[in-house]
PQR file with spaces between the fields and no chain letter, atoms N, CA, C, O and H, PARSE charges and radii, in Angstrom:
ATOM       1  N    MET     1     -12.711    5.219    4.188 -0.4000 1.5000
ATOM       2  CA   MET     1     -11.647    5.667    5.019 -0.0000 2.0000
ATOM       3  C    MET     1     -10.845    6.789    4.318  0.5500 1.7000
ATOM       4  O    MET     1     -10.528    6.699    3.132 -0.5500 1.4000
ATOM       5  N    GLU     2     -10.543    7.809    5.065 -0.4000 1.5000
ATOM       6  CA   GLU     2      -9.847    9.013    4.460 -0.0000 2.0000
ATOM       7  C    GLU     2      -8.423    8.724    4.171  0.5500 1.7000
ATOM       8  O    GLU     2      -7.663    8.249    5.015 -0.5500 1.4000
ATOM       9  H    GLU     2     -10.801    7.882    6.028  0.4000 1.0000
ATOM      10  N    SER     3      -8.072    9.031    2.929 -0.4000 1.5000
ATOM      11  CA   SER     3      -6.716    8.823    2.443 -0.0000 2.0000
ATOM      12  C    SER     3      -6.043   10.095    2.151  0.5500 1.7000
ATOM      13  O    SER     3      -6.671   11.044    1.682 -0.5500 1.4000
ATOM      14  H    SER     3      -8.690    9.416    2.243  0.4000 1.0000
ATOM      15  N    THR     4      -4.715   10.150    2.426 -0.4000 1.5000
ATOM      16  CA   THR     4      -3.931   11.355    2.081 -0.0000 2.0000
ATOM      17  C    THR     4      -3.617   11.327    0.627  0.5500 1.7000
ATOM      18  O    THR     4      -3.661   12.366   -0.033 -0.5500 1.4000
ATOM      19  H    THR     4      -4.205    9.379    2.807  0.4000 1.0000
ATOM      20  N    LYS     5      -3.285   10.115    0.072 -0.4000 1.5000
ATOM      21  CA   LYS     5      -2.914    9.941   -1.319 -0.0000 2.0000
ATOM      22  C    LYS     5      -3.382    8.570   -1.779  0.5500 1.7000
ATOM      23  O    LYS     5      -3.448    7.628   -0.989 -0.5500 1.4000
ATOM      24  H    LYS     5      -3.250    9.272    0.608  0.4000 1.0000
ATOM      25  N    ILE     6      -3.725    8.460   -3.130 -0.4000 1.5000
ATOM      26  CA   ILE     6      -4.068    7.163   -3.742 -0.0000 2.0000
ATOM      27  C    ILE     6      -2.945    6.771   -4.646  0.5500 1.7000
ATOM      28  O    ILE     6      -2.502    7.590   -5.451 -0.5500 1.4000
ATOM      29  H    ILE     6      -3.671    9.226   -3.772  0.4000 1.0000
ATOM      30  N    LEU     7      -2.455    5.548   -4.554 -0.4000 1.5000
ATOM      31  CA   LEU     7      -1.422    5.032   -5.436 -0.0000 2.0000
ATOM      32  C    LEU     7      -2.025    3.904   -6.241  0.5500 1.7000
ATOM      33  O    LEU     7      -2.548    2.937   -5.687 -0.5500 1.4000
ATOM      34  H    LEU     7      -2.814    4.883   -3.900  0.4000 1.0000
ATOM      35  N    ASN     8      -1.946    4.044   -7.609 -0.4000 1.5000
ATOM      36  CA   ASN     8      -2.477    3.017   -8.501 -0.0000 2.0000
ATOM      37  C    ASN     8      -1.268    2.237   -9.018  0.5500 1.7000
ATOM      38  O    ASN     8      -0.431    2.751   -9.760 -0.5500 1.4000
ATOM      39  H    ASN     8      -1.521    4.830   -8.059  0.4000 1.0000
ATOM      40  N    VAL     9      -1.211    0.903   -8.570 -0.4000 1.5000
ATOM      41  CA   VAL     9      -0.207   -0.036   -9.112 -0.0000 2.0000
ATOM      42  C    VAL     9      -0.891   -1.185   -9.771  0.5500 1.7000
ATOM      43  O    VAL     9      -0.362   -2.295   -9.809 -0.5500 1.4000
ATOM      44  H    VAL     9      -1.890    0.485   -7.967  0.4000 1.0000
ATOM      45  N    LYS    10      -2.079   -0.931  -10.299 -0.4000 1.5000
ATOM      46  CA   LYS    10      -2.831   -2.025  -10.953 -0.0000 2.0000
ATOM      47  C    LYS    10      -1.998   -2.369  -12.259  0.5500 1.7000
ATOM      48  O    LYS    10      -1.434   -1.515  -12.943 -0.5500 1.4000
ATOM      49  H    LYS    10      -2.509   -0.029  -10.268  0.4000 1.0000
ATOM      50  N    GLY    11      -1.996   -3.677  -12.506 -0.4000 1.5000
ATOM      51  CA   GLY    11      -1.262   -4.257  -13.630 -0.0000 2.0000
ATOM      52  C    GLY    11       0.258   -4.421  -13.474  0.5500 1.7000
ATOM      53  O    GLY    11       0.941   -4.891  -14.384 -0.5500 1.4000
ATOM      54  H    GLY    11      -2.455   -4.371  -11.951  0.4000 1.0000
ATOM      55  N    LEU    12       0.733   -4.050  -12.383 -0.4000 1.5000
ATOM      56  CA   LEU    12       2.223   -4.197  -12.044 -0.0000 2.0000
ATOM      57  C    LEU    12       2.368   -5.445  -11.272  0.5500 1.7000
ATOM      58  O    LEU    12       1.529   -5.787  -10.439 -0.5500 1.4000
ATOM      59  H    LEU    12       0.178   -3.669  -11.644  0.4000 1.0000
ATOM      60  N    ALA    13       3.476   -6.159  -11.555 -0.4000 1.5000
ATOM      61  CA   ALA    13       3.854   -7.447  -10.850 -0.0000 2.0000
ATOM      62  C    ALA    13       4.927   -7.191   -9.867  0.5500 1.7000
ATOM      63  O    ALA    13       5.604   -6.170   -9.987 -0.5500 1.4000
ATOM      64  H    ALA    13       4.158   -5.881  -12.232  0.4000 1.0000
ATOM      65  N    CYS    14       5.139   -8.011   -8.924 -0.4000 1.5000
ATOM      66  CA   CYS    14       6.205   -7.961   -7.990 -0.0000 2.0000
ATOM      67  C    CYS    14       7.507   -7.795   -8.686  0.5500 1.7000
ATOM      68  O    CYS    14       7.739   -8.494   -9.672 -0.5500 1.4000
ATOM      69  H    CYS    14       4.589   -8.840   -8.827  0.4000 1.0000
ATOM      70  N    PRO    15       8.416   -6.891   -8.240 -0.5600 1.5000
ATOM      71  CA   PRO    15       8.420   -6.068   -6.994  0.2800 2.0000
ATOM      72  C    PRO    15       7.836   -4.693   -7.094  0.5500 1.7000
ATOM      73  O    PRO    15       7.840   -3.943   -6.117 -0.5500 1.4000
ATOM      74  N    MET    16       7.345   -4.352   -8.225 -0.4000 1.5000
ATOM      75  CA   MET    16       6.933   -2.938   -8.570 -0.0000 2.0000
ATOM      76  C    MET    16       5.913   -2.386   -7.541  0.5500 1.7000
ATOM      77  O    MET    16       6.070   -1.245   -7.107 -0.5500 1.4000
ATOM      78  H    MET    16       7.342   -4.961   -9.018  0.4000 1.0000
ATOM      79  N    PRO    17       4.878   -3.151   -7.137 -0.5600 1.5000
ATOM      80  CA   PRO    17       4.015   -2.461   -6.109  0.2800 2.0000
ATOM      81  C    PRO    17       4.623   -2.107   -4.884  0.5500 1.7000
ATOM      82  O    PRO    17       4.203   -1.121   -4.278 -0.5500 1.4000
ATOM      83  N    ILE    18       5.681   -2.873   -4.380 -0.4000 1.5000
ATOM      84  CA   ILE    18       6.424   -2.535   -3.211 -0.0000 2.0000
ATOM      85  C    ILE    18       7.362   -1.250   -3.513  0.5500 1.7000
ATOM      86  O    ILE    18       7.450   -0.308   -2.726 -0.5500 1.4000
ATOM      87  H    ILE    18       6.023   -3.674   -4.872  0.4000 1.0000
ATOM      88  N    VAL    19       7.987   -1.317   -4.629 -0.4000 1.5000
ATOM      89  CA   VAL    19       8.904   -0.256   -5.026 -0.0000 2.0000
ATOM      90  C    VAL    19       8.110    1.050   -5.036  0.5500 1.7000
ATOM      91  O    VAL    19       8.550    2.032   -4.438 -0.5500 1.4000
ATOM      92  H    VAL    19       7.915   -2.082   -5.268  0.4000 1.0000
ATOM      93  N    LYS    20       6.993    1.084   -5.676 -0.4000 1.5000
ATOM      94  CA   LYS    20       6.193    2.307   -5.843 -0.0000 2.0000
ATOM      95  C    LYS    20       5.566    2.740   -4.552  0.5500 1.7000
ATOM      96  O    LYS    20       5.396    3.938   -4.324 -0.5500 1.4000
ATOM      97  H    LYS    20       6.636    0.286   -6.161  0.4000 1.0000
ATOM      98  N    THR    21       5.212    1.796   -3.690 -0.4000 1.5000
ATOM      99  CA   THR    21       4.674    2.028   -2.381 -0.0000 2.0000
ATOM     100  C    THR    21       5.643    2.709   -1.525  0.5500 1.7000
ATOM     101  O    THR    21       5.340    3.699   -0.859 -0.5500 1.4000
ATOM     102  H    THR    21       5.351    0.823   -3.875  0.4000 1.0000
ATOM     103  N    LYS    22       6.899    2.144   -1.538 -0.4000 1.5000
ATOM     104  CA   LYS    22       7.971    2.729   -0.742 -0.0000 2.0000
ATOM     105  C    LYS    22       8.210    4.215   -1.127  0.5500 1.7000
ATOM     106  O    LYS    22       8.295    5.099   -0.275 -0.5500 1.4000
ATOM     107  H    LYS    22       7.146    1.340   -2.079  0.4000 1.0000
ATOM     108  N    LYS    23       8.309    4.430   -2.423 -0.4000 1.5000
ATOM     109  CA   LYS    23       8.477    5.843   -2.961 -0.0000 2.0000
ATOM     110  C    LYS    23       7.397    6.729   -2.453  0.5500 1.7000
ATOM     111  O    LYS    23       7.675    7.803   -1.921 -0.5500 1.4000
ATOM     112  H    LYS    23       8.240    3.712   -3.115  0.4000 1.0000
ATOM     113  N    ALA    24       6.097    6.287   -2.607 -0.4000 1.5000
ATOM     114  CA   ALA    24       5.005    7.112   -2.189 -0.0000 2.0000
ATOM     115  C    ALA    24       5.018    7.422   -0.691  0.5500 1.7000
ATOM     116  O    ALA    24       4.723    8.541   -0.272 -0.5500 1.4000
ATOM     117  H    ALA    24       5.872    5.414   -3.040  0.4000 1.0000
ATOM     118  N    MET    25       5.379    6.365    0.138 -0.4000 1.5000
ATOM     119  CA   MET    25       5.428    6.561    1.594 -0.0000 2.0000
ATOM     120  C    MET    25       6.531    7.574    1.986  0.5500 1.7000
ATOM     121  O    MET    25       6.373    8.341    2.937 -0.5500 1.4000
ATOM     122  H    MET    25       5.618    5.456   -0.202  0.4000 1.0000
ATOM     123  N    ASN    26       7.603    7.558    1.261 -0.4000 1.5000
ATOM     124  CA   ASN    26       8.647    8.499    1.530 -0.0000 2.0000
ATOM     125  C    ASN    26       8.226    9.974    1.335  0.5500 1.7000
ATOM     126  O    ASN    26       8.821   10.900    1.885 -0.5500 1.4000
ATOM     127  H    ASN    26       7.731    6.936    0.489  0.4000 1.0000
ATOM     128  N    GLU    27       7.200   10.128    0.545 -0.4000 1.5000
ATOM     129  CA   GLU    27       6.674   11.573    0.233 -0.0000 2.0000
ATOM     130  C    GLU    27       5.608   12.004    1.245  0.5500 1.7000
ATOM     131  O    GLU    27       5.217   13.171    1.274 -0.5500 1.4000
ATOM     132  H    GLU    27       6.717    9.375    0.098  0.4000 1.0000
ATOM     133  N    LEU    28       5.159   11.108    2.040 -0.4000 1.5000
ATOM     134  CA   LEU    28       4.086   11.391    2.985 -0.0000 2.0000
ATOM     135  C    LEU    28       4.679   11.771    4.459  0.5500 1.7000
ATOM     136  O    LEU    28       5.838   11.522    4.789 -0.5500 1.4000
ATOM     137  H    LEU    28       5.477   10.160    2.017  0.4000 1.0000
ATOM     138  N    HIS    29       3.752   12.388    5.267 -0.4000 1.5000
ATOM     139  CA   HIS    29       4.175   12.786    6.589 -0.0000 2.0000
ATOM     140  C    HIS    29       3.693   11.751    7.590  0.5500 1.7000
ATOM     141  O    HIS    29       2.763   10.989    7.324 -0.5500 1.4000
ATOM     142  H    HIS    29       2.810   12.591    4.999  0.4000 1.0000
ATOM     143  N    LEU    30       4.344   11.737    8.746 -0.4000 1.5000
ATOM     144  CA   LEU    30       3.934   10.762    9.763 -0.0000 2.0000
ATOM     145  C    LEU    30       2.515   10.821   10.063  0.5500 1.7000
ATOM     146  O    LEU    30       2.002   11.926   10.235 -0.5500 1.4000
ATOM     147  H    LEU    30       5.100   12.355    8.962  0.4000 1.0000
ATOM     148  N    GLY    31       1.781    9.702   10.151 -0.4000 1.5000
ATOM     149  CA   GLY    31       0.373    9.625   10.265 -0.0000 2.0000
ATOM     150  C    GLY    31      -0.526    9.786    9.064  0.5500 1.7000
ATOM     151  O    GLY    31      -1.734    9.581    9.180 -0.5500 1.4000
ATOM     152  H    GLY    31       2.198    8.804   10.011  0.4000 1.0000
ATOM     153  N    ASP    32       0.001   10.137    7.939 -0.4000 1.5000
ATOM     154  CA   ASP    32      -0.705   10.085    6.672 -0.0000 2.0000
ATOM     155  C    ASP    32      -1.090    8.733    6.240  0.5500 1.7000
ATOM     156  O    ASP    32      -0.428    7.741    6.545 -0.5500 1.4000
ATOM     157  H    ASP    32       0.983   10.304    7.844  0.4000 1.0000
ATOM     158  N    VAL    33      -2.195    8.693    5.507 -0.4000 1.5000
ATOM     159  CA   VAL    33      -2.673    7.340    5.002 -0.0000 2.0000
ATOM     160  C    VAL    33      -2.497    7.190    3.509  0.5500 1.7000
ATOM     161  O    VAL    33      -2.952    8.083    2.794 -0.5500 1.4000
ATOM     162  H    VAL    33      -2.733    9.499    5.260  0.4000 1.0000
ATOM     163  N    LEU    34      -1.887    6.162    2.967 -0.4000 1.5000
ATOM     164  CA   LEU    34      -1.669    5.859    1.620 -0.0000 2.0000
ATOM     165  C    LEU    34      -2.731    4.829    1.269  0.5500 1.7000
ATOM     166  O    LEU    34      -2.771    3.771    1.898 -0.5500 1.4000
ATOM     167  H    LEU    34      -1.518    5.437    3.548  0.4000 1.0000
ATOM     168  N    GLU    35      -3.595    5.092    0.288 -0.4000 1.5000
ATOM     169  CA   GLU    35      -4.468    4.086   -0.301 -0.0000 2.0000
ATOM     170  C    GLU    35      -3.826    3.463   -1.504  0.5500 1.7000
ATOM     171  O    GLU    35      -3.422    4.198   -2.405 -0.5500 1.4000
ATOM     172  H    GLU    35      -3.563    5.951   -0.222  0.4000 1.0000
ATOM     173  N    ILE    36      -3.705    2.189   -1.582 -0.4000 1.5000
ATOM     174  CA   ILE    36      -2.941    1.407   -2.632 -0.0000 2.0000
ATOM     175  C    ILE    36      -3.955    0.562   -3.429  0.5500 1.7000
ATOM     176  O    ILE    36      -4.690   -0.213   -2.818 -0.5500 1.4000
ATOM     177  H    ILE    36      -4.033    1.592   -0.850  0.4000 1.0000
ATOM     178  N    HIS    37      -4.023    0.679   -4.747 -0.4000 1.5000
ATOM     179  CA   HIS    37      -4.838   -0.173   -5.587 -0.0000 2.0000
ATOM     180  C    HIS    37      -3.968   -1.006   -6.351  0.5500 1.7000
ATOM     181  O    HIS    37      -3.130   -0.497   -7.096 -0.5500 1.4000
ATOM     182  H    HIS    37      -3.426    1.308   -5.244  0.4000 1.0000
ATOM     183  N    ALA    38      -4.111   -2.444   -6.213 -0.4000 1.5000
ATOM     184  CA   ALA    38      -3.240   -3.318   -6.898 -0.0000 2.0000
ATOM     185  C    ALA    38      -4.009   -4.451   -7.515  0.5500 1.7000
ATOM     186  O    ALA    38      -5.136   -4.689   -7.080 -0.5500 1.4000
ATOM     187  H    ALA    38      -4.791   -2.858   -5.607  0.4000 1.0000
ATOM     188  N    THR    39      -3.496   -5.181   -8.501 -0.4000 1.5000
ATOM     189  CA   THR    39      -4.096   -6.368   -9.053 -0.0000 2.0000
ATOM     190  C    THR    39      -3.236   -7.624   -8.912  0.5500 1.7000
ATOM     191  O    THR    39      -3.677   -8.735   -9.204 -0.5500 1.4000
ATOM     192  H    THR    39      -2.581   -4.988   -8.854  0.4000 1.0000
ATOM     193  N    ASP    40      -1.992   -7.418   -8.454 -0.4000 1.5000
ATOM     194  CA   ASP    40      -1.056   -8.617   -8.253 -0.0000 2.0000
ATOM     195  C    ASP    40      -1.528   -9.303   -6.981  0.5500 1.7000
ATOM     196  O    ASP    40      -1.515   -8.704   -5.906 -0.5500 1.4000
ATOM     197  H    ASP    40      -1.633   -6.515   -8.216  0.4000 1.0000
ATOM     198  N    LYS    41      -1.959  -10.605   -7.106 -0.4000 1.5000
ATOM     199  CA   LYS    41      -2.480  -11.306   -5.974 -0.0000 2.0000
ATOM     200  C    LYS    41      -1.446  -11.499   -4.861  0.5500 1.7000
ATOM     201  O    LYS    41      -1.833  -11.686   -3.708 -0.5500 1.4000
ATOM     202  H    LYS    41      -1.970  -11.092   -7.979  0.4000 1.0000
ATOM     203  N    GLY    42      -0.121  -11.458   -5.173 -0.4000 1.5000
ATOM     204  CA   GLY    42       0.891  -11.487   -4.107 -0.0000 2.0000
ATOM     205  C    GLY    42       1.008  -10.263   -3.367  0.5500 1.7000
ATOM     206  O    GLY    42       1.732  -10.234   -2.371 -0.5500 1.4000
ATOM     207  H    GLY    42       0.193  -11.305   -6.110  0.4000 1.0000
ATOM     208  N    ALA    43       0.334   -9.184   -3.770 -0.4000 1.5000
ATOM     209  CA   ALA    43       0.505   -7.884   -3.077 -0.0000 2.0000
ATOM     210  C    ALA    43       0.021   -7.930   -1.686  0.5500 1.7000
ATOM     211  O    ALA    43       0.536   -7.205   -0.835 -0.5500 1.4000
ATOM     212  H    ALA    43      -0.253   -9.207   -4.578  0.4000 1.0000
ATOM     213  N    LYS    44      -0.988   -8.783   -1.391 -0.4000 1.5000
ATOM     214  CA   LYS    44      -1.534   -8.817    0.004 -0.0000 2.0000
ATOM     215  C    LYS    44      -0.453   -9.200    1.019  0.5500 1.7000
ATOM     216  O    LYS    44      -0.217   -8.533    2.027 -0.5500 1.4000
ATOM     217  H    LYS    44      -1.406   -9.372   -2.082  0.4000 1.0000
ATOM     218  N    LYS    45       0.196  -10.345    0.671 -0.4000 1.5000
ATOM     219  CA   LYS    45       1.180  -10.805    1.555 -0.0000 2.0000
ATOM     220  C    LYS    45       2.437   -9.887    1.543  0.5500 1.7000
ATOM     221  O    LYS    45       3.020   -9.623    2.594 -0.5500 1.4000
ATOM     222  H    LYS    45       0.005  -10.887   -0.147  0.4000 1.0000
ATOM     223  N    ASP    46       2.843   -9.410    0.352 -0.4000 1.5000
ATOM     224  CA   ASP    46       4.037   -8.584    0.185 -0.0000 2.0000
ATOM     225  C    ASP    46       3.885   -7.256    0.864  0.5500 1.7000
ATOM     226  O    ASP    46       4.795   -6.822    1.570 -0.5500 1.4000
ATOM     227  H    ASP    46       2.370   -9.624   -0.502  0.4000 1.0000
ATOM     228  N    LEU    47       2.771   -6.598    0.677 -0.4000 1.5000
ATOM     229  CA   LEU    47       2.576   -5.229    1.279 -0.0000 2.0000
ATOM     230  C    LEU    47       2.405   -5.232    2.877  0.5500 1.7000
ATOM     231  O    LEU    47       2.835   -4.349    3.620 -0.5500 1.4000
ATOM     232  H    LEU    47       2.032   -6.952    0.104  0.4000 1.0000
ATOM     233  N    THR    48       1.720   -6.347    3.265 -0.4000 1.5000
ATOM     234  CA   THR    48       1.559   -6.442    4.696 -0.0000 2.0000
ATOM     235  C    THR    48       2.860   -6.685    5.400  0.5500 1.7000
ATOM     236  O    THR    48       3.143   -6.081    6.435 -0.5500 1.4000
ATOM     237  H    THR    48       1.370   -7.064    2.662  0.4000 1.0000
ATOM     238  N    ALA    49       3.649   -7.563    4.844 -0.4000 1.5000
ATOM     239  CA   ALA    49       5.019   -7.832    5.338 -0.0000 2.0000
ATOM     240  C    ALA    49       5.896   -6.624    5.267  0.5500 1.7000
ATOM     241  O    ALA    49       6.576   -6.286    6.237 -0.5500 1.4000
ATOM     242  H    ALA    49       3.419   -8.053    4.003  0.4000 1.0000
ATOM     243  N    TRP    50       5.894   -5.982    4.166 -0.4000 1.5000
ATOM     244  CA   TRP    50       6.763   -4.746    3.971 -0.0000 2.0000
ATOM     245  C    TRP    50       6.344   -3.754    5.070  0.5500 1.7000
ATOM     246  O    TRP    50       7.223   -3.226    5.752 -0.5500 1.4000
ATOM     247  H    TRP    50       5.342   -6.256    3.378  0.4000 1.0000
ATOM     248  N    ALA    51       5.027   -3.470    5.278 -0.4000 1.5000
ATOM     249  CA   ALA    51       4.591   -2.450    6.155 -0.0000 2.0000
ATOM     250  C    ALA    51       5.113   -2.765    7.570  0.5500 1.7000
ATOM     251  O    ALA    51       5.589   -1.881    8.283 -0.5500 1.4000
ATOM     252  H    ALA    51       4.313   -3.898    4.724  0.4000 1.0000
ATOM     253  N    LYS    52       5.009   -4.059    7.957 -0.4000 1.5000
ATOM     254  CA   LYS    52       5.484   -4.439    9.290 -0.0000 2.0000
ATOM     255  C    LYS    52       6.948   -4.172    9.482  0.5500 1.7000
ATOM     256  O    LYS    52       7.309   -3.582   10.501 -0.5500 1.4000
ATOM     257  H    LYS    52       4.623   -4.777    7.378  0.4000 1.0000
ATOM     258  N    VAL    53       7.797   -4.550    8.605 -0.4000 1.5000
ATOM     259  CA   VAL    53       9.260   -4.406    8.661 -0.0000 2.0000
ATOM     260  C    VAL    53       9.706   -2.943    8.428  0.5500 1.7000
ATOM     261  O    VAL    53      10.815   -2.570    8.808 -0.5500 1.4000
ATOM     262  H    VAL    53       7.504   -5.029    7.777  0.4000 1.0000
ATOM     263  N    SER    54       8.886   -2.161    7.837 -0.4000 1.5000
ATOM     264  CA   SER    54       9.185   -0.700    7.589 -0.0000 2.0000
ATOM     265  C    SER    54       8.609    0.252    8.659  0.5500 1.7000
ATOM     266  O    SER    54       8.811    1.463    8.563 -0.5500 1.4000
ATOM     267  H    SER    54       7.984   -2.464    7.528  0.4000 1.0000
ATOM     268  N    GLY    55       7.920   -0.254    9.642 -0.4000 1.5000
ATOM     269  CA   GLY    55       7.428    0.567   10.668 -0.0000 2.0000
ATOM     270  C    GLY    55       6.043    1.212   10.355  0.5500 1.7000
ATOM     271  O    GLY    55       5.593    2.079   11.105 -0.5500 1.4000
ATOM     272  H    GLY    55       7.756   -1.237    9.720  0.4000 1.0000
ATOM     273  N    HIS    56       5.401    0.814    9.306 -0.4000 1.5000
ATOM     274  CA   HIS    56       4.144    1.417    8.999 -0.0000 2.0000
ATOM     275  C    HIS    56       3.030    0.472    9.390  0.5500 1.7000
ATOM     276  O    HIS    56       3.285   -0.702    9.658 -0.5500 1.4000
ATOM     277  H    HIS    56       5.766    0.110    8.697  0.4000 1.0000
ATOM     278  N    GLU    57       1.796    0.959    9.431 -0.4000 1.5000
ATOM     279  CA   GLU    57       0.573    0.151    9.957 -0.0000 2.0000
ATOM     280  C    GLU    57      -0.348   -0.082    8.778  0.5500 1.7000
ATOM     281  O    GLU    57      -0.737    0.856    8.082 -0.5500 1.4000
ATOM     282  H    GLU    57       1.589    1.913    9.213  0.4000 1.0000
ATOM     283  N    MET    58      -0.697   -1.347    8.558 -0.4000 1.5000
ATOM     284  CA   MET    58      -1.727   -1.655    7.574 -0.0000 2.0000
ATOM     285  C    MET    58      -3.020   -1.624    8.324  0.5500 1.7000
ATOM     286  O    MET    58      -3.311   -2.388    9.245 -0.5500 1.4000
ATOM     287  H    MET    58      -0.382   -2.110    9.123  0.4000 1.0000
ATOM     288  N    LEU    59      -3.812   -0.611    7.814 -0.4000 1.5000
ATOM     289  CA   LEU    59      -5.073   -0.198    8.576 -0.0000 2.0000
ATOM     290  C    LEU    59      -6.244   -1.118    8.042  0.5500 1.7000
ATOM     291  O    LEU    59      -7.096   -1.558    8.814 -0.5500 1.4000
ATOM     292  H    LEU    59      -3.575    0.010    7.066  0.4000 1.0000
ATOM     293  N    LYS    60      -6.250   -1.372    6.774 -0.4000 1.5000
ATOM     294  CA   LYS    60      -7.420   -2.030    6.130 -0.0000 2.0000
ATOM     295  C    LYS    60      -6.991   -2.684    4.857  0.5500 1.7000
ATOM     296  O    LYS    60      -6.098   -2.217    4.150 -0.5500 1.4000
ATOM     297  H    LYS    60      -5.558   -1.015    6.147  0.4000 1.0000
ATOM     298  N    TYR    61      -7.674   -3.816    4.575 -0.4000 1.5000
ATOM     299  CA   TYR    61      -7.529   -4.462    3.259 -0.0000 2.0000
ATOM     300  C    TYR    61      -8.932   -4.913    2.801  0.5500 1.7000
ATOM     301  O    TYR    61      -9.732   -5.434    3.579 -0.5500 1.4000
ATOM     302  H    TYR    61      -8.399   -4.196    5.149  0.4000 1.0000
ATOM     303  N    GLU    62      -9.190   -4.685    1.486 -0.4000 1.5000
ATOM     304  CA   GLU    62     -10.410   -5.282    0.939 -0.0000 2.0000
ATOM     305  C    GLU    62     -10.257   -5.566   -0.515  0.5500 1.7000
ATOM     306  O    GLU    62      -9.393   -4.984   -1.171 -0.5500 1.4000
ATOM     307  H    GLU    62      -8.540   -4.262    0.854  0.4000 1.0000
ATOM     308  N    GLU    63     -11.026   -6.399   -1.016 -0.4000 1.5000
ATOM     309  CA   GLU    63     -11.057   -6.748   -2.418 -0.0000 2.0000
ATOM     310  C    GLU    63     -12.350   -6.190   -3.144  0.5500 1.7000
ATOM     311  O    GLU    63     -13.485   -6.404   -2.718 -0.5500 1.4000
ATOM     312  H    GLU    63     -11.728   -6.871   -0.483  0.4000 1.0000
ATOM     313  N    ASP    64     -12.078   -5.481   -4.241 -0.4000 1.5000
ATOM     314  CA   ASP    64     -13.142   -4.977   -5.032 -0.0000 2.0000
ATOM     315  C    ASP    64     -13.083   -5.536   -6.436  0.5500 1.7000
ATOM     316  O    ASP    64     -12.514   -4.934   -7.347 -0.5500 1.4000
ATOM     317  H    ASP    64     -11.156   -5.307   -4.587  0.4000 1.0000
ATOM     318  N    GLY    65     -13.661   -6.654   -6.582 -0.4000 1.5000
ATOM     319  CA   GLY    65     -13.549   -7.376   -7.860 -0.0000 2.0000
ATOM     320  C    GLY    65     -12.079   -7.926   -8.000  0.5500 1.7000
ATOM     321  O    GLY    65     -11.594   -8.717   -7.190 -0.5500 1.4000
ATOM     322  H    GLY    65     -14.123   -7.143   -5.842  0.4000 1.0000
ATOM     323  N    GLU    66     -11.452   -7.463   -9.040 -0.4000 1.5000
ATOM     324  CA   GLU    66     -10.023   -7.842   -9.293 -0.0000 2.0000
ATOM     325  C    GLU    66      -9.088   -7.019   -8.656  0.5500 1.7000
ATOM     326  O    GLU    66      -7.896   -7.325   -8.673 -0.5500 1.4000
ATOM     327  H    GLU    66     -11.846   -6.821   -9.697  0.4000 1.0000
ATOM     328  N    VAL    67      -9.544   -5.881   -8.023 -0.4000 1.5000
ATOM     329  CA   VAL    67      -8.731   -4.913   -7.437 -0.0000 2.0000
ATOM     330  C    VAL    67      -8.547   -5.123   -5.900  0.5500 1.7000
ATOM     331  O    VAL    67      -9.527   -5.300   -5.177 -0.5500 1.4000
ATOM     332  H    VAL    67     -10.513   -5.633   -8.010  0.4000 1.0000
ATOM     333  N    LEU    68      -7.287   -5.099   -5.422 -0.4000 1.5000
ATOM     334  CA   LEU    68      -6.994   -5.284   -4.100 -0.0000 2.0000
ATOM     335  C    LEU    68      -6.761   -3.896   -3.633  0.5500 1.7000
ATOM     336  O    LEU    68      -6.040   -3.140   -4.284 -0.5500 1.4000
ATOM     337  H    LEU    68      -6.490   -4.955   -6.010  0.4000 1.0000
ATOM     338  N    LYS    69      -7.378   -3.505   -2.461 -0.4000 1.5000
ATOM     339  CA   LYS    69      -7.250   -2.086   -1.864 -0.0000 2.0000
ATOM     340  C    LYS    69      -6.645   -2.275   -0.487  0.5500 1.7000
ATOM     341  O    LYS    69      -7.009   -3.161    0.287 -0.5500 1.4000
ATOM     342  H    LYS    69      -7.963   -4.119   -1.933  0.4000 1.0000
ATOM     343  N    PHE    70      -5.689   -1.378   -0.232 -0.4000 1.5000
ATOM     344  CA   PHE    70      -5.008   -1.366    0.975 -0.0000 2.0000
ATOM     345  C    PHE    70      -4.941    0.070    1.511  0.5500 1.7000
ATOM     346  O    PHE    70      -4.819    1.031    0.750 -0.5500 1.4000
ATOM     347  H    PHE    70      -5.393   -0.659   -0.861  0.4000 1.0000
ATOM     348  N    TRP    71      -5.028    0.192    2.888 -0.4000 1.5000
ATOM     349  CA   TRP    71      -4.823    1.466    3.506 -0.0000 2.0000
ATOM     350  C    TRP    71      -3.663    1.375    4.508  0.5500 1.7000
ATOM     351  O    TRP    71      -3.739    0.621    5.478 -0.5500 1.4000
ATOM     352  H    TRP    71      -5.127   -0.588    3.506  0.4000 1.0000
ATOM     353  N    MET    72      -2.632    2.112    4.281 -0.4000 1.5000
ATOM     354  CA   MET    72      -1.385    1.973    5.060 -0.0000 2.0000
ATOM     355  C    MET    72      -1.114    3.249    5.707  0.5500 1.7000
ATOM     356  O    MET    72      -1.147    4.245    4.984 -0.5500 1.4000
ATOM     357  H    MET    72      -2.570    2.725    3.493  0.4000 1.0000
ATOM     358  N    LYS    73      -0.846    3.394    6.972 -0.4000 1.5000
ATOM     359  CA   LYS    73      -0.538    4.582    7.766 -0.0000 2.0000
ATOM     360  C    LYS    73       0.930    4.722    7.893  0.5500 1.7000
ATOM     361  O    LYS    73       1.566    3.769    8.343 -0.5500 1.4000
ATOM     362  H    LYS    73      -0.819    2.585    7.559  0.4000 1.0000
ATOM     363  N    LYS    74       1.549    5.838    7.536 -0.4000 1.5000
ATOM     364  CA   LYS    74       2.968    6.068    7.688 -0.0000 2.0000
ATOM     365  C    LYS    74       3.326    6.160    9.152  0.5500 1.7000
ATOM     366  O    LYS    74       2.749    6.928    9.922 -0.5500 1.4000
ATOM     367  H    LYS    74       1.032    6.612    7.171  0.4000 1.0000
ATOM     368  N    GLY    75       4.304    5.342    9.506 -0.4000 1.5000
ATOM     369  CA   GLY    75       4.663    5.167   10.884 -0.0000 2.0000
ATOM     370  C    GLY    75       5.983    5.797   11.246  0.5500 1.7000
ATOM     371  O    GLY    75       6.213    6.104   12.416 -0.5500 1.4000
ATOM     372  H    GLY    75       4.773    4.718    8.880  0.4000 1.0000
ATOM     373  N    ASN    76       6.891    6.009   10.244 -0.4000 1.5000
ATOM     374  CA   ASN    76       8.240    6.608   10.530 -0.0000 2.0000
ATOM     375  C    ASN    76       8.750    7.409    9.382  0.5500 1.7000
ATOM     376  O    ASN    76       9.845    7.968    9.457 -0.5500 1.4000
ATOM     377  H    ASN    76       6.704    5.760    9.294  0.4000 1.0000
């Protein structure tokens, strides 16, 4: 999947993946896709919920070994 930007939050625990994702999304334009790489197991639930309440769209999620990968489309 084509990403506008890749955000590495591996090794960070809650709430830092959300904090850094929010900052990165603020730097993108409407329709851009942010690829997020995390290792915090809670990130799947946290990022999915945050995307929904923030008006963004979670396009895809996959696990690559210990790394959780997310693709989030900027919605507003």
